[in-house]
MARDREN-268985 format. One record per residue (C-alpha): residue number from 1; residue in three letters; x, y, z negated. Coordinates in steps of 0.001 Angstrom, whole numbers, m for minus. Layout:
<sites>
+------+------+---------+---------+---------+
! roke ! zagu !    east !   north !      up !
+------+------+---------+---------+---------+
!  NUM !  ala !       X !       Y !       Z !
...
+------+------+---------+---------+---------+
</sites>
This chain:
<sites>
+------+------+---------+---------+---------+
! roke ! zagu !    east !   north !      up !
+------+------+---------+---------+---------+
!    1 !  met !   13754 !  m18647 !   41223 !
!    2 !  ile !   12039 !  m19965 !   37934 !
!    3 !  arg !   14209 !  m23197 !   38383 !
!    4 !  asp !   17266 !  m21153 !   38905 !
!    5 !  leu !   16574 !  m19036 !   35912 !
!    6 !  leu !   16031 !  m22005 !   33634 !
!    7 !  leu !   19052 !  m23643 !   34938 !
!    8 !  ala !   21318 !  m20658 !   34422 !
!    9 !  ala !   19721 !  m20591 !   30848 !
!   10 !  glu !   20536 !  m24158 !   30019 !
!   11 !  met !   24155 !  m23751 !   31323 !
!   12 !  gly !   24880 !  m20649 !   29479 !
!   13 !  leu !   23571 !  m22282 !   26307 !
!   14 !  arg !   25786 !  m25353 !   26814 !
!   15 !  asp !   28865 !  m23139 !   27620 !
!   16 !  leu !   28231 !  m21307 !   24506 !
!   17 !  leu !   27855 !  m24367 !   22325 !
!   18 !  arg !   31047 !  m25956 !   23849 !
!   19 !  glu !   32921 !  m23061 !   22160 !
!   20 !  arg !   31772 !  m23390 !   18701 !
!   21 !  thr !   34533 !  m21562 !   16928 !
!   22 !  gly !   33846 !  m18493 !   18824 !
!   23 !  leu !   29895 !  m18936 !   18564 !
!   24 !  leu !   30256 !  m19069 !   14625 !
!   25 !  cys !   32361 !  m16056 !   14564 !
!   26 !  gln !   30119 !  m13901 !   16474 !
!   27 !  ile !   27107 !  m15092 !   14491 !
!   28 !  leu !   28865 !  m14296 !   11118 !
!   29 !  ala !   30011 !  m11055 !   12580 !
!   30 !  phe !   26274 !  m10228 !   13418 !
!   31 !  ala !   25019 !  m11317 !   10116 !
!   32 !  ala !   27869 !   m9325 !    8369 !
!   33 !  val !   26640 !   m6030 !    9607 !
!   34 !  leu !   22583 !   m6883 !    9289 !
!   35 !  thr !   22698 !   m8215 !    5980 !
!   36 !  pro !   23861 !   m5238 !    4289 !
!   37 !  leu !   21195 !   m3030 !    6026 !
!   38 !  leu !   18594 !   m5707 !    4823 !
!   39 !  val !   19331 !   m5539 !    1228 !
!   40 !  leu !   19702 !   m1874 !    1228 !
!   41 !  tyr !   16330 !   m1636 !    2683 !
!   42 !  gly !   15154 !   m4141 !     251 !
!   43 !  leu !   16506 !   m1775 !   m2731 !
!   44 !  lys !   14583 !    1073 !   m1289 !
!   45 !  ser !   11357 !    m646 !    m759 !
!   46 !  gly !   11319 !   m2774 !   m3866 !
!   47 !  val !   11988 !     m20 !   m6544 !
!   48 !  ile !   10009 !    2736 !   m4689 !
!   49 !  asp !    7295 !     468 !   m3667 !
!   50 !  gly !    7001 !    m960 !   m7003 !
!   51 !  leu !    6619 !    2582 !   m8634 !
!   52 !  thr !    4365 !    3543 !   m5947 !
!   53 !  arg !    2022 !     325 !   m6522 !
!   54 !  glu !    2132 !    1082 !  m10287 !
!   55 !  leu !     997 !    4717 !   m9523 !
!   56 !  met !   m1646 !    3707 !   m7383 !
!   57 !  ser !   m3036 !     942 !   m9508 !
!   58 !  asp !   m3860 !    3558 !  m12151 !
!   59 !  pro !   m6613 !    5776 !  m10994 !
!   60 !  arg !   m5569 !    8527 !  m13186 !
!   61 !  thr !   m2607 !    9346 !  m11292 !
!   62 !  arg !   m4645 !   10250 !   m8306 !
!   63 !  gln !   m7284 !   12039 !  m10534 !
!   64 !  ile !   m7694 !   15750 !  m10513 !
!   65 !  ser !   m9755 !   17279 !  m13600 !
!   66 !  leu !  m11445 !   20577 !  m13193 !
!   67 !  ile !  m11070 !   22468 !  m16510 !
!   68 !  gly !  m13444 !   25397 !  m17640 !
!   69 !  asp !  m16995 !   25760 !  m18398 !
!   70 !  arg !  m18884 !   25982 !  m15207 !
!   71 !  leu !  m21499 !   24443 !  m13003 !
!   72 !  tyr !  m20705 !   22999 !   m9672 !
!   73 !  glu !  m22944 !   23041 !   m6550 !
!   74 !  ala !  m23972 !   20067 !   m5047 !
!   75 !  ser !  m23207 !   21449 !   m1538 !
!   76 !  trp !  m19721 !   22471 !   m2833 !
!   77 !  ile !  m19248 !   18689 !   m3987 !
!   78 !  asp !  m20315 !   17526 !    m619 !
!   79 !  ser !  m17754 !   19689 !    1062 !
!   80 !  leu !  m15127 !   18091 !   m1514 !
!   81 !  arg !  m16421 !   14657 !    m225 !
!   82 !  ala !  m15993 !   15613 !    3510 !
!   83 !  asp !  m12333 !   16442 !    2872 !
!   84 !  pro !  m10183 !   13503 !    4430 !
!   85 !  arg !   m7863 !   13946 !    1572 !
!   86 !  val !  m10194 !   13124 !   m1074 !
!   87 !  gly !  m10748 !    9428 !   m2026 !
!   88 !  phe !  m13717 !    9638 !   m4412 !
!   89 !  val !  m15662 !   12393 !   m5761 !
!   90 !  met !  m18764 !   12114 !   m8211 !
!   91 !  pro !  m20663 !   14868 !   m9917 !
!   92 !  his !  m21363 !   14310 !  m13652 !
!   93 !  thr !  m23697 !   15486 !  m16178 !
!   94 !  arg !  m22738 !   17365 !  m19354 !
!   95 !  ala !  m20576 !   15265 !  m21832 !
!   96 !  leu !  m22943 !   15467 !  m24555 !
!   97 !  ala !  m25620 !   14082 !  m22445 !
!   98 !  ala !  m23385 !   10938 !  m21197 !
!   99 !  asn !  m22672 !    9865 !  m24964 !
!  100 !  val !  m25061 !    7056 !  m25925 !
!  101 !  glu !  m25433 !    4130 !  m28109 !
!  102 !  phe !  m24757 !     658 !  m27160 !
!  103 !  ala !  m26266 !   m2767 !  m28548 !
!  104 !  arg !  m26848 !   m6143 !  m27381 !
!  105 !  ser !  m30092 !   m6642 !  m26159 !
!  106 !  asp !  m30629 !   m9898 !  m27812 !
!  107 !  gly !  m30007 !   m8573 !  m30952 !
!  108 !  gly !  m26962 !  m10701 !  m31815 !
!  109 !  ala !  m24810 !   m9252 !  m34925 !
!  110 !  gly !  m26981 !   m6135 !  m34763 !
!  111 !  arg !  m23920 !   m3732 !  m34105 !
!  112 !  ile !  m24175 !    m604 !  m32423 !
!  113 !  glu !  m21209 !    1005 !  m30577 !
!  114 !  arg !  m21263 !    4605 !  m29308 !
!  115 !  gly !  m19501 !    5041 !  m25868 !
!  116 !  ser !  m19688 !    7283 !  m22825 !
!  117 !  leu !  m21286 !    6932 !  m19352 !
!  118 !  leu !  m19826 !    7821 !  m16035 !
!  119 !  ala !  m21741 !    8094 !  m12799 !
!  120 !  ser !  m20148 !    5553 !  m10150 !
!  121 !  ala !  m20739 !    4499 !   m6564 !
!  122 !  ala !  m18902 !    2619 !   m3746 !
!  123 !  gly !  m15229 !    3459 !   m3516 !
!  124 !  asp !  m15078 !    4329 !   m7395 !
!  125 !  pro !  m11355 !    3852 !   m8322 !
!  126 !  leu !  m12483 !    2583 !  m11648 !
!  127 !  leu !  m14388 !    m316 !  m10021 !
!  128 !  pro !  m12221 !   m3574 !  m10105 !
!  129 !  pro !  m11927 !   m5344 !   m6860 !
!  130 !  gly !  m14908 !   m7489 !   m6263 !
!  131 !  val !  m17176 !   m5645 !   m8274 !
!  132 !  ala !  m20180 !   m4006 !   m6788 !
!  133 !  pro !  m21066 !    m457 !   m7836 !
!  134 !  pro !  m23975 !    m250 !  m10422 !
!  135 !  glu !  m27305 !     368 !   m8893 !
!  136 !  gly !  m30800 !     680 !  m10937 !
!  137 !  glu !  m30912 !    m675 !  m14252 !
!  138 !  thr !  m27450 !   m2212 !  m14119 !
!  139 !  ala !  m24048 !   m1113 !  m15602 !
!  140 !  val !  m20383 !   m1982 !  m15436 !
!  141 !  leu !  m19030 !   m2093 !  m18830 !
!  142 !  thr !  m15466 !   m1339 !  m20030 !
!  143 !  glu !  m13579 !   m4192 !  m21494 !
!  144 !  ala !  m13435 !   m2578 !  m24825 !
!  145 !  leu !  m16931 !   m2140 !  m25086 !
!  146 !  ala !  m17865 !   m5404 !  m24007 !
!  147 !  gln !  m15325 !   m6920 !  m26534 !
!  148 !  ala !  m16913 !   m4741 !  m29228 !
!  149 !  leu !  m20196 !   m6146 !  m28494 !
!  150 !  gly !  m19354 !   m9562 !  m27815 !
!  151 !  ile !  m20966 !   m9175 !  m24285 !
!  152 !  ala !  m19983 !  m10935 !  m21020 !
!  153 !  val !  m21099 !  m10549 !  m17439 !
!  154 !  gly !  m24575 !  m11628 !  m16685 !
!  155 !  asp !  m25727 !  m10327 !  m20447 !
!  156 !  lys !  m28026 !   m7368 !  m20995 !
!  157 !  val !  m26908 !   m4494 !  m23171 !
!  158 !  thr !  m29241 !   m1712 !  m24508 !
!  159 !  ala !  m28511 !    1763 !  m24073 !
!  160 !  ile !  m29923 !    4059 !  m26760 !
!  161 !  val !  m30518 !    7674 !  m26005 !
!  162 !  ser !  m31417 !   10177 !  m28893 !
!  163 !  arg !  m32800 !   13776 !  m28814 !
!  164 !  ile !  m34003 !   16101 !  m31514 !
!  165 !  ser !  m37571 !   17181 !  m30659 !
!  166 !  gly !  m39775 !   19323 !  m33257 !
!  167 !  gly !  m37278 !   18815 !  m36043 !
!  168 !  ala !  m37285 !   15073 !  m35779 !
!  169 !  thr !  m35073 !   12438 !  m33990 !
!  170 !  gln !  m36340 !   10521 !  m31066 !
!  171 !  his !  m34914 !    7574 !  m29457 !
!  172 !  val !  m35537 !    5528 !  m26132 !
!  173 !  phe !  m33943 !    2324 !  m25292 !
!  174 !  leu !  m33113 !     966 !  m21725 !
!  175 !  asp !  m31909 !   m2451 !  m21153 !
!  176 !  leu !  m29014 !   m2743 !  m18624 !
!  177 !  ala !  m28046 !   m5759 !  m16610 !
!  178 !  val !  m24039 !   m6105 !  m17089 !
!  179 !  val !  m22629 !   m6925 !  m13571 !
!  180 !  gly !  m19002 !   m6503 !  m14278 !
!  181 !  leu !  m16164 !   m5041 !  m16465 !
!  182 !  val !  m13635 !   m2667 !  m16108 !
!  183 !  asp !  m10265 !   m3596 !  m17318 !
!  184 !  asn !   m8251 !   m1658 !  m19947 !
!  185 !  ala !   m5654 !    m628 !  m17163 !
!  186 !  arg !   m8337 !    1358 !  m15334 !
!  187 !  trp !  m10327 !    2688 !  m18412 !
!  188 !  gln !   m9345 !    1905 !  m22050 !
!  189 !  ala !  m12226 !    3718 !  m23628 !
!  190 !  arg !  m15661 !    2223 !  m24715 !
!  191 !  gly !  m17969 !    3198 !  m22042 !
!  192 !  ala !  m19964 !    2087 !  m18827 !
!  193 !  leu !  m20334 !    3078 !  m15454 !
!  194 !  val !  m24007 !    3293 !  m14063 !
!  195 !  glu !  m25627 !    5196 !  m11050 !
!  196 !  leu !  m25822 !    8863 !  m11145 !
!  197 !  pro !  m29910 !    8916 !  m11190 !
!  198 !  leu !  m29535 !    7001 !  m14372 !
!  199 !  leu !  m27343 !    9600 !  m15898 !
!  200 !  ile !  m29336 !   12367 !  m14695 !
!  201 !  ala !  m32448 !   10791 !  m16287 !
!  202 !  phe !  m30731 !   10506 !  m19568 !
!  203 !  glu !  m29694 !   14517 !  m19520 !
!  204 !  arg !  m33174 !   15550 !  m18585 !
!  205 !  trp !  m34853 !   13531 !  m21377 !
!  206 !  arg !  m32395 !   14821 !  m23945 !
!  207 !  asp !  m33282 !   18406 !  m22481 !
!  208 !  gly !  m36859 !   17858 !  m23445 !
!  209 !  tyr !  m38224 !   16843 !  m20033 !
!  210 !  ala !  m40321 !   13773 !  m19371 !
!  211 !  val !  m38748 !   11107 !  m17125 !
!  212 !  ser !  m41763 !    9193 !  m15407 !
!  213 !  arg !  m39463 !    6674 !  m13967 !
!  214 !  phe !  m39200 !    4917 !  m17191 !
!  215 !  gly !  m42053 !    6381 !  m18854 !
!  216 !  trp !  m40272 !    8692 !  m21387 !
!  217 !  asp !  m42431 !   11302 !  m22514 !
!  218 !  gly !  m41530 !   15220 !  m22762 !
!  219 !  val !  m42387 !   18241 !  m21123 !
!  220 !  ala !  m43142 !   18104 !  m17551 !
!  221 !  gly !  m40472 !   19949 !  m15763 !
!  222 !  gly !  m40109 !   21054 !  m12243 !
!  223 !  glu !  m37113 !   19930 !   m9890 !
!  224 !  arg !  m33582 !   19873 !  m11633 !
!  225 !  pro !  m31281 !   22611 !  m10532 !
!  226 !  asp !  m28906 !   20956 !   m7876 !
!  227 !  arg !  m25910 !   21781 !  m10081 !
!  228 !  phe !  m23619 !   19651 !  m12184 !
!  229 !  ala !  m21424 !   20383 !  m15445 !
!  230 !  asn !  m18514 !   18343 !  m14130 !
!  231 !  leu !  m17106 !   15734 !  m11726 !
!  232 !  arg !  m14568 !   13108 !  m11084 !
!  233 !  leu !  m12109 !   13850 !   m8314 !
!  234 !  tyr !   m9584 !   11488 !   m6963 !
!  235 !  ala !   m7127 !   11882 !   m4180 !
!  236 !  arg !   m7299 !    9177 !   m1408 !
!  237 !  arg !   m3164 !    8618 !   m1570 !
!  238 !  leu !    m392 !   10084 !   m3614 !
!  239 !  glu !     551 !   12390 !   m1018 !
!  240 !  asp !   m2868 !   14187 !   m1101 !
!  241 !  val !   m2702 !   15229 !   m4551 !
!  242 !  arg !    m523 !   18313 !   m4019 !
!  243 !  pro !   m2914 !   19683 !   m1140 !
!  244 !  leu !   m5884 !   19226 !   m2995 !
!  245 !  val !   m4510 !   20822 !   m5973 !
!  246 !  asp !   m3802 !   23468 !   m3900 !
!  247 !  arg !   m7132 !   23819 !   m2371 !
!  248 !  leu !   m8868 !   24104 !   m5283 !
!  249 !  gln !   m6345 !   26506 !   m7123 !
!  250 !  asp !   m6734 !   28718 !   m4102 !
!  251 !  glu !  m10618 !   28563 !   m4702 !
!  252 !  gly !  m10090 !   29918 !   m8037 !
!  253 !  tyr !  m10320 !   26594 !  m10193 !
!  254 !  leu !   m8132 !   25486 !  m12855 !
!  255 !  val !   m7117 !   22018 !  m12680 !
!  256 !  ser !   m5041 !   19246 !  m14401 !
!  257 !  ser !   m3312 !   16668 !  m12569 !
!  258 !  his !    m265 !   14058 !  m12669 !
!  259 !  leu !    1084 !   16136 !   m9998 !
!  260 !  ala !    4726 !   16466 !  m11539 !
!  261 !  gln !    4762 !   12447 !  m11943 !
!  262 !  val !    3546 !   12242 !   m8249 !
!  263 !  glu !    5793 !   14433 !   m6611 !
!  264 !  ala !    8988 !   13032 !   m8706 !
!  265 !  val !    8143 !    9424 !   m6891 !
!  266 !  leu !    7507 !   10997 !   m3690 !
!  267 !  gly !   10744 !   12867 !   m3521 !
!  268 !  leu !   12602 !    9906 !   m4781 !
!  269 !  asp !   11020 !    8087 !   m1883 !
!  270 !  arg !   12027 !   10644 !     761 !
!  271 !  ser !   15609 !   10873 !    m673 !
!  272 !  leu !   16267 !    7074 !    m562 !
!  273 !  ser !   14685 !    6961 !    2929 !
!  274 !  gly !   17148 !    9722 !    4137 !
!  275 !  ile !   19995 !    7893 !    2734 !
!  276 !  phe !   18799 !    4719 !    4217 !
!  277 !  ala !   18318 !    6344 !    7625 !
!  278 !  ile !   21794 !    7722 !    7547 !
!  279 !  ile !   23651 !    4756 !    6679 !
!  280 !  ala !   21360 !    2507 !    8725 !
!  281 !  gly !   22125 !    4910 !   11790 !
!  282 !  val !   25893 !    4702 !   11463 !
!  283 !  ala !   25966 !    1002 !   10728 !
!  284 !  leu !   23732 !     298 !   13515 !
!  285 !  gly !   25657 !    2617 !   15811 !
!  286 !  gly !   28937 !     900 !   15038 !
!  287 !  tyr !   27203 !   m2716 !   15148 !
!  288 !  val !   25802 !   m1845 !   18637 !
!  289 !  leu !   29089 !    m475 !   20083 !
!  290 !  ala !   31026 !   m3207 !   18616 !
!  291 !  phe !   28356 !   m6008 !   19720 !
!  292 !  gly !   28064 !   m4464 !   23299 !
!  293 !  ala !   31836 !   m4482 !   23777 !
!  294 !  thr !   32070 !   m8101 !   22735 !
!  295 !  leu !   29228 !   m9145 !   25171 !
!  296 !  trp !   30682 !   m7145 !   27943 !
!  297 !  ala !   34106 !   m8658 !   27269 !
!  298 !  asn !   32424 !  m12135 !   26954 !
!  299 !  val !   30648 !  m11385 !   30353 !
!  300 !  val !   33599 !  m10427 !   32137 !
!  301 !  arg !   35468 !  m13358 !   30863 !
!  302 !  lys !   32714 !  m15548 !   32515 !
!  303 !  val !   33010 !  m13745 !   35703 !
!  304 !  pro !   34689 !  m16749 !   37449 !
!  305 !  ala !   32139 !  m19127 !   36483 !
!  306 !  leu !   29291 !  m16830 !   37457 !
!  307 !  ser !   30998 !  m16324 !   40751 !
!  308 !  leu !   31323 !  m20223 !   41229 !
!  309 !  leu !   27540 !  m20590 !   40388 !
!  310 !  arg !   26615 !  m17936 !   42835 !
!  311 !  leu !   28719 !  m19498 !   45585 !
!  312 !  gln !   26941 !  m22746 !   44871 !
!  313 !  gly !   23733 !  m20953 !   45635 !
!  314 !  leu !   22593 !  m19201 !   42350 !
!  315 !  gly !   20902 !  m15939 !   42987 !
!  316 !  arg !   22156 !  m12852 !   41358 !
!  317 !  arg !   19261 !  m12460 !   39139 !
!  318 !  ala !   19415 !  m15791 !   38084 !
!  319 !  ala !   23152 !  m15736 !   37130 !
!  320 !  ile !   22032 !  m12717 !   34590 !
!  321 !  ala !   20345 !  m15244 !   32576 !
!  322 !  phe !   23553 !  m17071 !   31885 !
!  323 !  pro !   25049 !  m13966 !   29768 !
!  324 !  val !   21510 !  m13112 !   28462 !
!  325 !  thr !   20789 !  m16633 !   27139 !
!  326 !  gln !   24139 !  m16530 !   25370 !
!  327 !  ala !   23359 !  m13012 !   23735 !
!  328 !  leu !   19999 !  m13916 !   22646 !
!  329 !  thr !   21383 !  m17144 !   21027 !
!  330 !  val !   23941 !  m15261 !   18971 !
!  331 !  ala !   21392 !  m12467 !   18266 !
!  332 !  leu !   18776 !  m15106 !   16987 !
!  333 !  ala !   21258 !  m17119 !   14947 !
!  334 !  gly !   22777 !  m13996 !   13387 !
!  335 !  gly !   19532 !  m12669 !   12376 !
!  336 !  leu !   18405 !  m15691 !   10863 !
!  337 !  thr !   21613 !  m16220 !    8896 !
!  338 !  ala !   21390 !  m12437 !    7676 !
!  339 !  thr !   17712 !  m13198 !    6841 !
!  340 !  leu !   18774 !  m16236 !    4551 !
!  341 !  leu !   21765 !  m14302 !    2842 !
!  342 !  ser !   19570 !  m11023 !    2310 !
!  343 !  gln !   17029 !  m13117 !     654 !
!  344 !  ala !   19628 !  m14913 !   m1600 !
!  345 !  thr !   21066 !  m11544 !   m2420 !
!  346 !  cys !   17686 !   m9670 !   m3013 !
!  347 !  ala !   16730 !  m12667 !   m5259 !
!  348 !  gly !   19899 !  m12212 !   m7452 !
!  349 !  ile !   19251 !   m8536 !   m7794 !
!  350 !  ser !   15866 !   m9075 !   m8825 !
!  351 !  arg !   16945 !  m11484 !  m11247 !
!  352 !  leu !   19538 !   m9324 !  m12726 !
!  353 !  phe !   18077 !   m5740 !  m12661 !
!  354 !  gly !   14352 !   m6262 !  m12461 !
!  355 !  ala !   13917 !   m6359 !  m16093 !
!  356 !  gly !   12925 !   m2552 !  m16418 !
!  357 !  leu !   10463 !   m2460 !  m13570 !
!  358 !  pro !    6764 !   m2622 !  m13824 !
!  359 !  ala !    4978 !   m6003 !  m13843 !
!  360 !  gly !    5110 !   m7683 !  m10557 !
!  361 !  ala !    7718 !   m5667 !   m9005 !
!  362 !  arg !   11056 !   m6615 !   m7702 !
!  363 !  ala !   14333 !   m4566 !   m7472 !
!  364 !  cys !   15079 !   m5687 !   m4179 !
!  365 !  ala !   12164 !   m6905 !   m1760 !
!  366 !  val !   11962 !   m7451 !    1964 !
!  367 !  gly !    8908 !   m8827 !    3482 !
!  368 !  gly !    8303 !  m11216 !    6095 !
!  369 !  gly !    7288 !   m8542 !    8593 !
!  370 !  asp !   10517 !   m6603 !    8035 !
!  371 !  tyr !   12669 !   m9493 !    8734 !
!  372 !  ala !   10468 !  m10090 !   11983 !
!  373 !  ile !   10945 !   m6693 !   13175 !
!  374 !  ala !   14853 !   m6747 !   12538 !
!  375 !  ile !   15310 !   m9860 !   14359 !
!  376 !  leu !   13028 !   m8790 !   17116 !
!  377 !  val !   15055 !   m5301 !   17364 !
!  378 !  ser !   18529 !   m7236 !   17555 !
!  379 !  leu !   17131 !   m9721 !   20062 !
!  380 !  ala !   16076 !   m6700 !   22308 !
!  381 !  gly !   19359 !   m4757 !   21774 !
!  382 !  ala !   21261 !   m7922 !   22704 !
!  383 !  ala !   19340 !   m8566 !   25705 !
!  384 !  val !   19701 !   m4986 !   26874 !
!  385 !  ala !   23575 !   m5179 !   26332 !
!  386 !  ala !   23768 !   m8470 !   28084 !
!  387 !  val !   21609 !   m7425 !   31109 !
!  388 !  val !   23605 !   m4168 !   31590 !
!  389 !  ala !   26984 !   m5970 !   31315 !
!  390 !  ala !   25997 !   m8802 !   33824 !
!  391 !  met !   24532 !   m6520 !   36301 !
!  392 !  arg !   27753 !   m4635 !   36200 !
!  393 !  thr !   29885 !   m7884 !   36743 !
!  394 !  thr !   27686 !   m9634 !   39194 !
!  395 !  glu !   28034 !   m6584 !   41639 !
!  396 !  val !   31485 !   m8225 !   42314 !
!  397 !  asp !   31556 !  m10165 !   45751 !
!  398 !  pro !   31507 !  m13968 !   44263 !
!  399 !  ala !   34700 !  m14852 !   46349 !
!  400 !  gly !   36527 !  m11839 !   44654 !
!  401 !  gly !   35137 !  m12760 !   41296 !
!  402 !  leu !   36454 !  m16382 !   41755 !
!  403 !  asn !   39791 !  m15016 !   42665 !
!  404 !  arg !   39903 !  m13437 !   38977 !
!  405 !  gly !   40023 !  m16853 !   37605 !
+------+------+---------+---------+---------+
</sites>
């Protein structure tokens, strides 16, 4: 059985190659339909994916800020963290308590810069890829602060915290190891990311309490209330911004977000996806009918040859491999031709019209996986059409089919 299938497939391929002009016409016809679809998809994915990547690369796009003077219970923050639409949430101390001064720990240049502290942890959108979240007496500085102080990763920076107690200004100093830098695209201000307990320690000392962890003197206080003056909140995806804004507003919170910008891009994506689906559906429907009719006619034309093979002992199932091999060959060659043509077209479009797009974006872009899917779908469609046509024609008695010739 396997031998007969391979023999029929080989004969089908040889027969197809013998009619090279007809083969070339079928390949070009296939590519003529598939190429515009690939280019249209490339335009849709290139422009929209470029805009989406730009929005996703800017953490501020997914950030939702809470407005107002109120305290947020830790239990409520935990409920936010459990929401699958939340990508990252971190409580924050009072803004005044998070403003400190920074200096080089080695005393170089003697320069002091003021900056702000933000609590950070794993999953923080402000953390660049590959940079571990700060733990203990470590910090991730912004590039702006590092450049102002002349500090690099591996150096130490001294955080200077001040308070007024009994009419006198008091200072404490804490050396922090710099374990990473936040690029300006993520955070342009002068500041640093630290662990939350460190930020709380600064706030406690500024409020006049002693901090035994670092030996800072002050009033011996009880447990700190499990409430925070602020928080940083980021949606997991662009599509999650709207639901999170709605949730917070329903709970009575005033919020600020980039919702309008996000929904504009998502709306454009939906519109272009709908247009592409309609055009692709019409084009594919027409192509399937045309290609199916061509395959059917080709199989009917080969009925005498198939009948002769069957009279010589080739089984009906094996005979089906003859037209299926031809259909798969045309589909594969046409798909590869369409791939090359669409790649050249997309490259030209990106070169001509990509000037106004974000850095790294292309006006027309089709990924290797998209090409593979297009070719696989084409092969599957061609195989189904050829099998259906072959089964109908091989129902004819071999002797009767031979008489058709």
